[in-house]
N, C-alpha and C positions, 0 to 999 in steps of 0.2 A: 506509770509502770515500766519498770526496766524491763527489756527483752533479755533473754538469757541467750547463750553464744549459739544454741542449737536451734533456737527460734526463729522461725522464719518471717519475716516483715512485711506488711502491705505495702510498701513504699518500692518500687521497683527499680528507685537510685540508691537504696541506701547499701552501705558496702557490709560485706559478713564481718562479723566480732571476731571469726578464727583466720588469722594471718595465714594460717596456711591453705585456707581453700580458696579455689579459683574465682574468681569475681564472675557472676552471671552474664550474660549476653543479651543484649536486647536491640531487637531490629529497631531502625529508625522509626520513628512516628509514621512520617510521611510515608515510607514504603508499606507499611501495613495499611495505611489508607488507600492507596491505589490497590493494594492487592485485594482488599476488600471490594473495592468498585467493581474491579473485573469479576469478582466473584457472583456480585449482585447483579450486573448487567447479561454476564454469561457469554455463550456462543450466539443466541439469536441476535443480540444487540449487536455484535461486532460483525456477524454475516451482514446484518440491515445495513449498517455501517458501510460496509465496502461495495454492497450492492448498489447502494445510492451514487456511491463516489465514482465506482468506476464506470457504471452507465451515464453520469452527467458528464465523465471526461471524454468518453468514448462519443458524445453527441457529434461534434465537427467530423471525427473520421467516420462515424455510421453515414452521415450525410455525403461525402465525398465516396464513400463507397458504394451507395446507392447509386450515383450517378455512372461510377464506371460499371457496375454490374449490371445496369438497368433495373434492378429491383426485385430479381427473380428469388421465386422460394427459397430456392437451394442456397442463392446468396445471402437473403437476410438471416436464414436459418445458422449458416457458417458464423456470420458475424455475432449473431446474439451467443451462441455455443463460445463462440472464441472470449467472448466479454467475459463471460460466466466463469470459464476457466481462470481468469484471474479474478474474479470475485473469490471463488473457491480458494486459490493461492494464497491471496491474501488474508483471508480469514484463518486459514490453517497457519501458515506464516506466525500471525500476530498472537496467536494461542499458544504458541511454544513458550515454554519457561524461559528460554534465553531471551526472547524477544521481549516478554512482558517484564523482565528484569531490567533490561536496556531501557525500556519505556518509563522506568521509574525515574530516570534522570530528566527532571524538569525543562534542561535546555535541548536535550533532543527531542521530547515530545513537543516542545512550542516549535522547533525548528520544522518537524514533519507535518504539523498543523498547518503552519504558514504554507510550507510548501504545497499542501494538496488544496488549500483553501483557496491559494492562487491559481492552481491548475484549473481547478471548478470554476472560477471567476473567469478566466480568459477562455474557457470552455463555452460558457453563457454568452460571451461578448466575444466575436470573432477576432480577438488581439493578435492570435497564436495563427492565423488563417495560413500564413507563410510556412509555417512550423510544420503544421498539420498536413498541409499539401506536399511539403518535400519528404515528410515520413511517409506519407501514403504513398507518393511515387515510389520510393524505395521498397514499401512493402508490396506494393502490387508486382513491381519486378521479381520480387521474392516469390509471391505467391504463383507468377507463372511458370516459374521454374519447378516448382514442388506441382504444378499441375501438369508439366512434361513429364516428371517421374511416376505418375500415377497414371495419365493418360497421353502416352505418346504420341498418338494420333488425332490427337484434340485441335491441334494447328494452334493458331493465336488465342491470347488468353480473352480477347472480346469476341471473338468468332462466334457464329450462329449455333455451330456444334457443341459449343460449351454453356447453351443455356439449358441442357439438361441438369436435372437436380442434383445428381453426384459432380460430376467436374465444378459446377459452381458451388456447392459446398466445399469442396476441397479446395478450391480459389479463394475464397473467401475467408473460410477459417483459417488457413495457412496464411494468408495476407493480415488478417486482425491478429493472429500471434505474434508475427514480426513485426508489425506497427507497435503494438503493445509493448514487445522488448525494448524496441529503439526509445519509444517515449519513456520507458522507465529509466533507460539510463540517462537520457535527459534532466528529466525530474530529479533521479539522484545526485546528479553534479549539483541541479540548482538548491536543493535539501542541503546538501553539504555546504556551500555558499551562505546560505541563511544560517546553517549550525556556526560557522566561524562567526558571521556579525553576532546572533546571539551570546556566544563566548564573550566578545570584546564589549558588548552592552550589560548583559544581566549580572556577570561576575563582578566588576565594579559597583552596579546598582546592590548587590547582594552585601559587599564588604561596607559600605557605606550606610546601610542600612543597619548591620551589625553594629 
């Protein structure tokens, strides 16, 4: 059966019989598959993923913070809330349409996956303990300055007067936010390096496979 020029074909790749009619545009199959995966998994899956990643990555810093703050209730609350802020921020960030479109690039997805998996492995095994300690010292110094802004009479950051809930919460929360920001800068640089390596390796493999 021969289709008339005005009749639509079931073949999405068939060209129009009318030379003056614009050819239809079709999104790449891979992009549609990834978009369907995000719709199927939804917000709970993305939130759960970042909840696991952030708290696993915060393990060494959490242990260091307990030693510095002597494990008071306010200090623990500040650290938990600080890490949760990053969980919420990552979740909102990934759910934005520009980021989802960016993650449709398989090289970017591969680089991000390698970067965060490497960070998790190094968190479970204290390979990056010197880096975590260095960033911890920088964050506690920043946290002490924030503490002085809100509680000018509190004295030293480890003084007995800072064991009260509010000062301990302020110090540990600000130190957690600062250390998370510093670690994200380091991690972003590592992901960029992995992305460059993936571009050198994956593109030639793709061309040779084609």
